Each structure stands twice: as structure tokens, then as C-alpha cells.
N, C-alpha and C positions, 0 to 999 in steps of 0.2 A: 504494499499500500504506499502510495507517495505521501510525503510529508504534508502536501497541500490538502490532502483529504483528512488527515488526522485532526480530531477535535473540531471538525466542521459540524454545524448543527442545523436542523431543519424542523420547522413547525408545520405540520400537516393539519389543515382544517377541512372537515367534512361535516355537512349537516344532514345529508339524506339518510344515513344509517350509522349506527355505532360501529366501532371496531372492537373486536375482530370480526364482527358479523359481516361487514362490508369486505368481501373477499379480495376485491381488487386493491382497495386502499391498504389492507393489511399486507398483501404481497408486496406492494410498493414500500411500505414502511419497513418490513423485515429485510427486503433487498437492500435498501439504503443503510440499514443498521449493520448488516453483514459486510457492506462495503466501507464501513468505518465512520458513517455519519451518526451523530447523536440525534435521536428522533423523538419528538414529542407530537402527540396527536390530540386535537380538540374535536369532540364529537358530541352528539346528544346522548343523554341517558335514557334507557328504556327499562321495562320490567325485567327483560332478560339480562340487561347490563346496567344495574342501578348504581354501581360504585362511582363516586364522583372522581376518585383518583385511584389508579392502580398501575402496577408495572408488570407487563407481560413481555417475556423475551428481551428484557432490557429496554423496552419502549415505554415511556411514560404516557399515560392516557388520562386526560382530563375531560370529564363529561359534565354536561349542563342540562338543566330541565328545559322542556319545551311545552307549549300549550298542546291540548288535544289535537290529534292530526287534523290538518286543515281541510275545511270544506268551503268551497267558493272563494272568490277573490279576497274578501275580507279576512277569511280564515288564514289564507296564505300570507296576507299582510301581517297579521298578528304573529304567526309562526316565524316568519323571516325576520321580523323586527326583534323578537325575543332572542333568536339565534345570533343576530348581529351584535346585540348587547353583550351576550355571554362570550362571543368570540373575542370582542375587544377586551373584556375583563380578563379572560383566561390567557390571551396573548400577552398582556402586560404581566400577569403572574408568571408565565413561562419565561419572559424576558428577564425578570428579576431573579428568579429561582435557578434557571438553567441556561438562559440565553438562546438565541437562534440567529443564524445568518440569512436563512431563506424561509419564506412563507410559501408553502405549496398548497394551493387552494383547489378544492374539488367541488364542482357544481353538480346538481342544482342546490341552491339558487345562485344566480349570477350577481350576488351582492357582496361576496367576500372580497372583491376588489377594493371595497372601501377600507377594509382592514389592511390588506396588502399594500394599497396605495399610501395609506397613512404612514405605515412603518418604512416604506420605501422613500417617501418624500422627506420625512423628518429624521429618520435614523439610518438611512442608507441601506436598508435591507433589500434583498432581491426577491422578486415575486414570480412564481411559476403558476400558470393556470392549467389545471388538469381537467380537460373538457370531457365530462362524462355524459352529459345530456344536452340536447338542443332545447333550451328553455322556452323560446317563442313557439316552436313546433309542439312541445309538450303542452303548453297552455291551450293551443288550438285543438289538440287531440282530446284533452280533458273536457273542454267547455264548448267545443264545436263553433267557435267564433274567434274573431280577432279583436279589433277595437283598441281602446285606450291601453289596457294592460298588455296586450300583445306588442304594441308600439313601445311601451315602457321597457319590456323585456328585451326588445331589440337594441334599445339604447344601452341597457345594462350590459348586454353581451358585447357591444362595441367598446364601451368604456373598459370592460374587463380585458379585452385583447389589447387595447392601447396602453393599459397599465402594466401588462405582463412583460417581463424580460424574455420569456419564451413560453410556448404553449405545448402541451402534450395532447395529442388527439388519439382517440380510440380506434379510428379507422381512416381510410382515405377520404370518405365523404365528409367527415368532420374536419380533416385537414383543408379541404376545399372551402368549407365555410369559414374557417379561421383566416384563410388568405383572401377570399373574395368578399366576404361580408364583414370580417373583423379587421381587414387591413394588415394582417401579420405578414412579415416577410416569410417566404416559403422555407428559407433556411433556419428560421427560428421556430418552426413547428415540427415536432417529432412524433411519429406514429408509434404508439406503444399499445398493442392490443391487450384486451383482458384475457390473456391465455390461462387456461386451467393449470392448476398445480398437480402434476402427476404423482407427487409424493403423497397427496391427500386422496386423489381419485384413483384408487387401485382396483384392478380387475380381480374379483373374488367369485366363488361359486354362487349361483343363484339360490334364493331361499323360496322354495315353492309355496310355503304357507302365506307369503305376501300376495299371492294370486287369489286368496280367499276362496279356494276350492274350484276356480275356473282354469281353463287351459292357457289363457294368454293374459298378459298384463301390458296396459298402456300407462306411461308415466308422463307427468308434467312437473317441472320444477321451476318456481319463480314467484314473483310478487303478484298479488291479486288486486290490481287497480282496475278502473273501468276501461283503460286503454290497453290492457294486457290480453284481452280476448279469451279469458278463461270461460266466459259465458258461451262463446262460440264453440269451444271444445266440448262443453257439456251438451250443447245442441247437436254436435257431431255424434256424441255418445248416444243421444236419444235416437238419432237416425240409425245408428248401428243396432240398437236393441229393438226398436219399434219397426223400422222400415225394412231392415235386413234380417230381422229375426235371430240375431246372434246373442245367445245367452252364455256364451263360452269365454267372454271377454270382461276383464275388470279394469277400472280406471283408478289410478292413484294420483292425487293432486297434493303436491308438497309445496307449502308456502303459506303465507298469510298476507293480509292487507285489508284495506277499507271494504272491499267487496266480498270478503269471505262469508260474512253472515248472510248476505243476499244470495250468494251462490249455493250455500247449504240449503236455504229455504227453497230455492227453485228446484234443486235436485229432489227434495222431499215431495214437493207438489207434483212433480212429473213422475213420481214413482220409480225413481232411479237409484234410490239410496242403497239398495243391495248391490248395485254395480259400481259404486263410487266410494272411495276412501279419501277423506280429508285428513291429512296428518297435522295440519297447522305448520308453524315455522319449524324447519328441519335443519339439524346439524349434519355433519358428515356421517355420524353414527346411524342416521336414518337414510340420508341420501345415497350413500354408497351401496348398501344392500338392495335398496329399492331399484336404483338404476341398473344394477347388475342383474336383477331378476326380470326387468322389463324386456318385452319383445319389440316394442316400438315406443319411441319417445316423440313428444309433440311440442311444437312451438306455435301456439295459435294467435300470436300477435297480429292483429288485422292491419291491412294496408292503410296508412295515412302518411303525411309528409314527415312525421316524427319517426315512426317505426321503420319506414323504408330506408332511413339513413343510419339506423342504429345496429350495432353488433349485439346480438342477444347472447349473453353469457351462457344461458342454458343450452343453446345449441352446441357450443364448444365443450360443455361438460358432458353432454350426451355422447358426442363423438369421442371424447377421451376414454369413455368406457366401451367403445366399440358398438354403439347402438345406432340403428338407422333412424332417420329423422323424417317426420312429416311436418310441413309448415306451409303457410301461405306464401305466395311468390313475391318476395321482397328483395330489393337490390342487394343490401348487405347480407341478407340471409343466404343468398346464392353465393356471394363472395366467401362467406364462412364455410358453408357445407358442400358446395359443389355437388358432385355425384353421390355424396353420402346422404342425400335427402330426396324425397319426393315433394313436389310443389303443387298444392291445391290452388284452385282459382281464388283470387283475392276475396277474402271475407265471405266465402261460401262454405258453411258448415257441412252441407250435404256432400260437396266434393271432397272436403277433408275426410269425412267418414269413408268415402270410397277409396281414398288413397291409403288410409290406415288399413282397411280390409285387404287392399291389394298386397300390402306388405305382410299382414298376418297370415295370409294364405300362400305366401311364397318364401319359405325359410331359406332357400339358397340365395335369393336376392337380399334378404335381410342380412345374411352373413357377409355377403360381398360388400354391401354398402357400409356395414359396421366396420369392416376391416379397412376400407378406403378412409373412413373418418378417423379411425384410430391412427393410421399411418400419417395422415395430414397433421394431426395434433403432435405426434411424436417428432416429426421432422420439420415443422414450420410454426405451429400456432401455440404450443404450450408456453407456460410462463418462463420456462427455462430458456426459451428463445426470445422472449420479450424483455427479460431483466436487463440484458446488456444494452438494449435500446434506451431504457430508462436511465441507466448509468451514463450512457453517452450524452444524453441531454444535460445531466448534471455536470459532466466533465466539461461540456462546452461553456456552461455558465461559469464554472470555476476558472477555465482558461481565459475567458474574457475579463473576469474580475481581476485576475493576476496581471494581465496586460495593462489594465487601467491603473492598477497600483504602481506599475513600473513607470508609467508616463509622468512627466513633470506636469504640474497644474496648467502651465501655459499651453501645453500640447493639446489639452482637452477643449480649448476654446473653439466654438463653432461646431462642435460635434452634437448631433441630436441625441436625445435620451434613448435608452434601450426601449425597444417596443414602440417607439414613436412612429 
């Protein structure tokens, strides 16, 4: 490890999920720690992660309270305002207790630039924007409209990119937005995909009891918001049972979210409860056995401008365990899965049901697609291949900072700020 990396410190701020539950952020944090960075994370507290401060694998985690999960624009305003308050408070606490050189901000929301910009402007800290979600498109997907708040989110996004010294994109679609909409120089945008960790996602023997006495198991892993399409997957399951008369298939839904209660109620009303298991939030102790037992895994995210540009982590996790995938036809979904997936017509649960049954009834194709997916993860998309890209981004930031420190003050006159 070079001397320049020793005793360097980074403050990661994430509001969407706590760590270590946010698997991407936790992989980033542990990768940086292993590379010699002193890492602190600010994130929300939840029932599963209530401790306000703890140290895991040498990483200090400060958690803060948030209002009840947001509903509607005013709910989001309350949540994001509370998060911003606590991010400032805990950033100052971290600065005095542990110090930091870099703020690494993960969205949503696109408001953490206010924290990063403050410490950059007044204390000379550097600011990295880790672009996880397209907030304007996410707003449109959730509420079905644009208007004032959509325009405001576009402004926040643009100000975030202008504040950032560099940006990390989760795929090439996000990089294009950073460059074209955010005005970032292409050389300051690093693509670091959310690759699965093969040390955690291990292939193990299936557990037939998870099929609940049926011959086949379909699995879903992910959040259950109104834009995630779990309702469409349940409708596909209704087609499988009612229209196709298949009583030999069980569906396991792993995850939670605002729509979980409604999805359970719909399943009961439709008389499908015997065919569907809701596990709630799942850790690797649940995920790994369930996915290893599954015959087909499904990504039901419907087409919209948000989902079409997003890399769905669940697809990569399915592929990591050698499982064939069924999904709606989305741009980044095809980039991720390629020939390891069948593609249903956009937002059509009947066609999704047909594609699922096509795979259920063709074990040779399932095996071939699963192997293609596993090989793609092993050779290209796993976190082991993404970690060096994250470290390269940090190396570039360090190299530029070192070059600036070597320059005499007079040589800096007339130069634009980073990310300008």
C-alpha cells in the first residue's frame, strides 16, 4: 500500500437503506477499508438496525432516526429534511471524532450535495457522488407525473454533479446522464456496477421443502414498492394457476417494502395464498437456500423511463447462483442478463406467465441459461471485478489532490474548480 493511501479517511453517506443491509454500499465500504482507507458511514436506523453507533469489520457506522416512510411529496419532504439535518450533525461529529478527507454521497435523494458542498467549500474536503438512482425518473415512476417537484429534482441532480469532484455510475446509461444532463466531463465518471459478492452467494444443494410440496419453485428477491412490479408477478402467478391450470408451482417472494401489506391482501383475495410464500426482509441465510432451490427467478420491474435505465441487482444475484431469469424487456436488463434471460412483453403479466412456463417445462434450456449467467458473473460482473474500478476512481482523486498540493499557489490561478 502506498504512503499516500495510509490514514486517508472517507465518510460515506447513504439515506435509502442502512448498512450493512445496503449490499452495494457495504461492499464499497469494506473494499475501501481493505485498501487502507479509514471508513465511516452515516445511514438511517431501522428496526433491524437500531444501534445509533457500532463498529463492524473496522467500519464505524452512525445511524440516525427518520420519520415514517414517506408517502406523497410532503412525506418525502419531511423525510429528506430530517435526513439532511442528521447528516450535517453526524458529519460534524465524525469530523471531530475521526476526521475525513472525502465525502462519498449515495443517492437517493439528491440533497446530500448540500453536505458535501459545505465541507468542500469551507474545509477543502473532496466530494464523490455515487449515482444509485435516477431521482427525477423515480419520482415520475412513483407518482405518474412531472410538474414542480420533478423540475426541482432535476435541479438537485444538476447541482449534485456540479458539486462533485467525480461521479460513480452504476451502468453506462447512468454515465450518459451524468455527462449529458449533469455536465460531468466523461473522464470524471467511473462505471462501477453493483456486482454480487461470490463469497456470500455460494451454490449449495437445493432444499426441496422450500417448494412447499410442489414440483417447481419461482423466486423473487427485492424491494416491494409500487414501481417494482411485484403486483405484475402475482398477476402472472394467477395466470399460471387459473388460466394454465398449473398447481405444481410455488412462488417465493423475498423482501419487504411499502406495498407488502397490499400484496399479501391481494394474494389472499385471489385465493393464491397456498401458492405464494412471503418471507419478508431476507438476509443471506434465507436468500441463498431459496435461490439455490428455485427453478426460475423473476425480475418483474415494469417498463418506465426509470426502470429501463437501471441495473437490477436481483438479476445479477440470480445469475450468480446459476439461475435462468424471466423479466420484462428493458434496456439495462438485457445488458445485464443477455442470453441468461427470457424477455416478456413490456408490462404484460400474461406473457410473463408464458415465459415462466416455457422455462419450467424445458430443464435443458434452464440449465444452459443458468450456466451462461453464472459464467458472465464469474468472468465480468461480480464485485471482484468491480472493486478495482472503485479503487481506480479513488486513486484518480488522490493523484489529482497530490498534484494540486505540489503546485505553488500562483500556478492555480485561472484554473476552474473540480467538477465545474
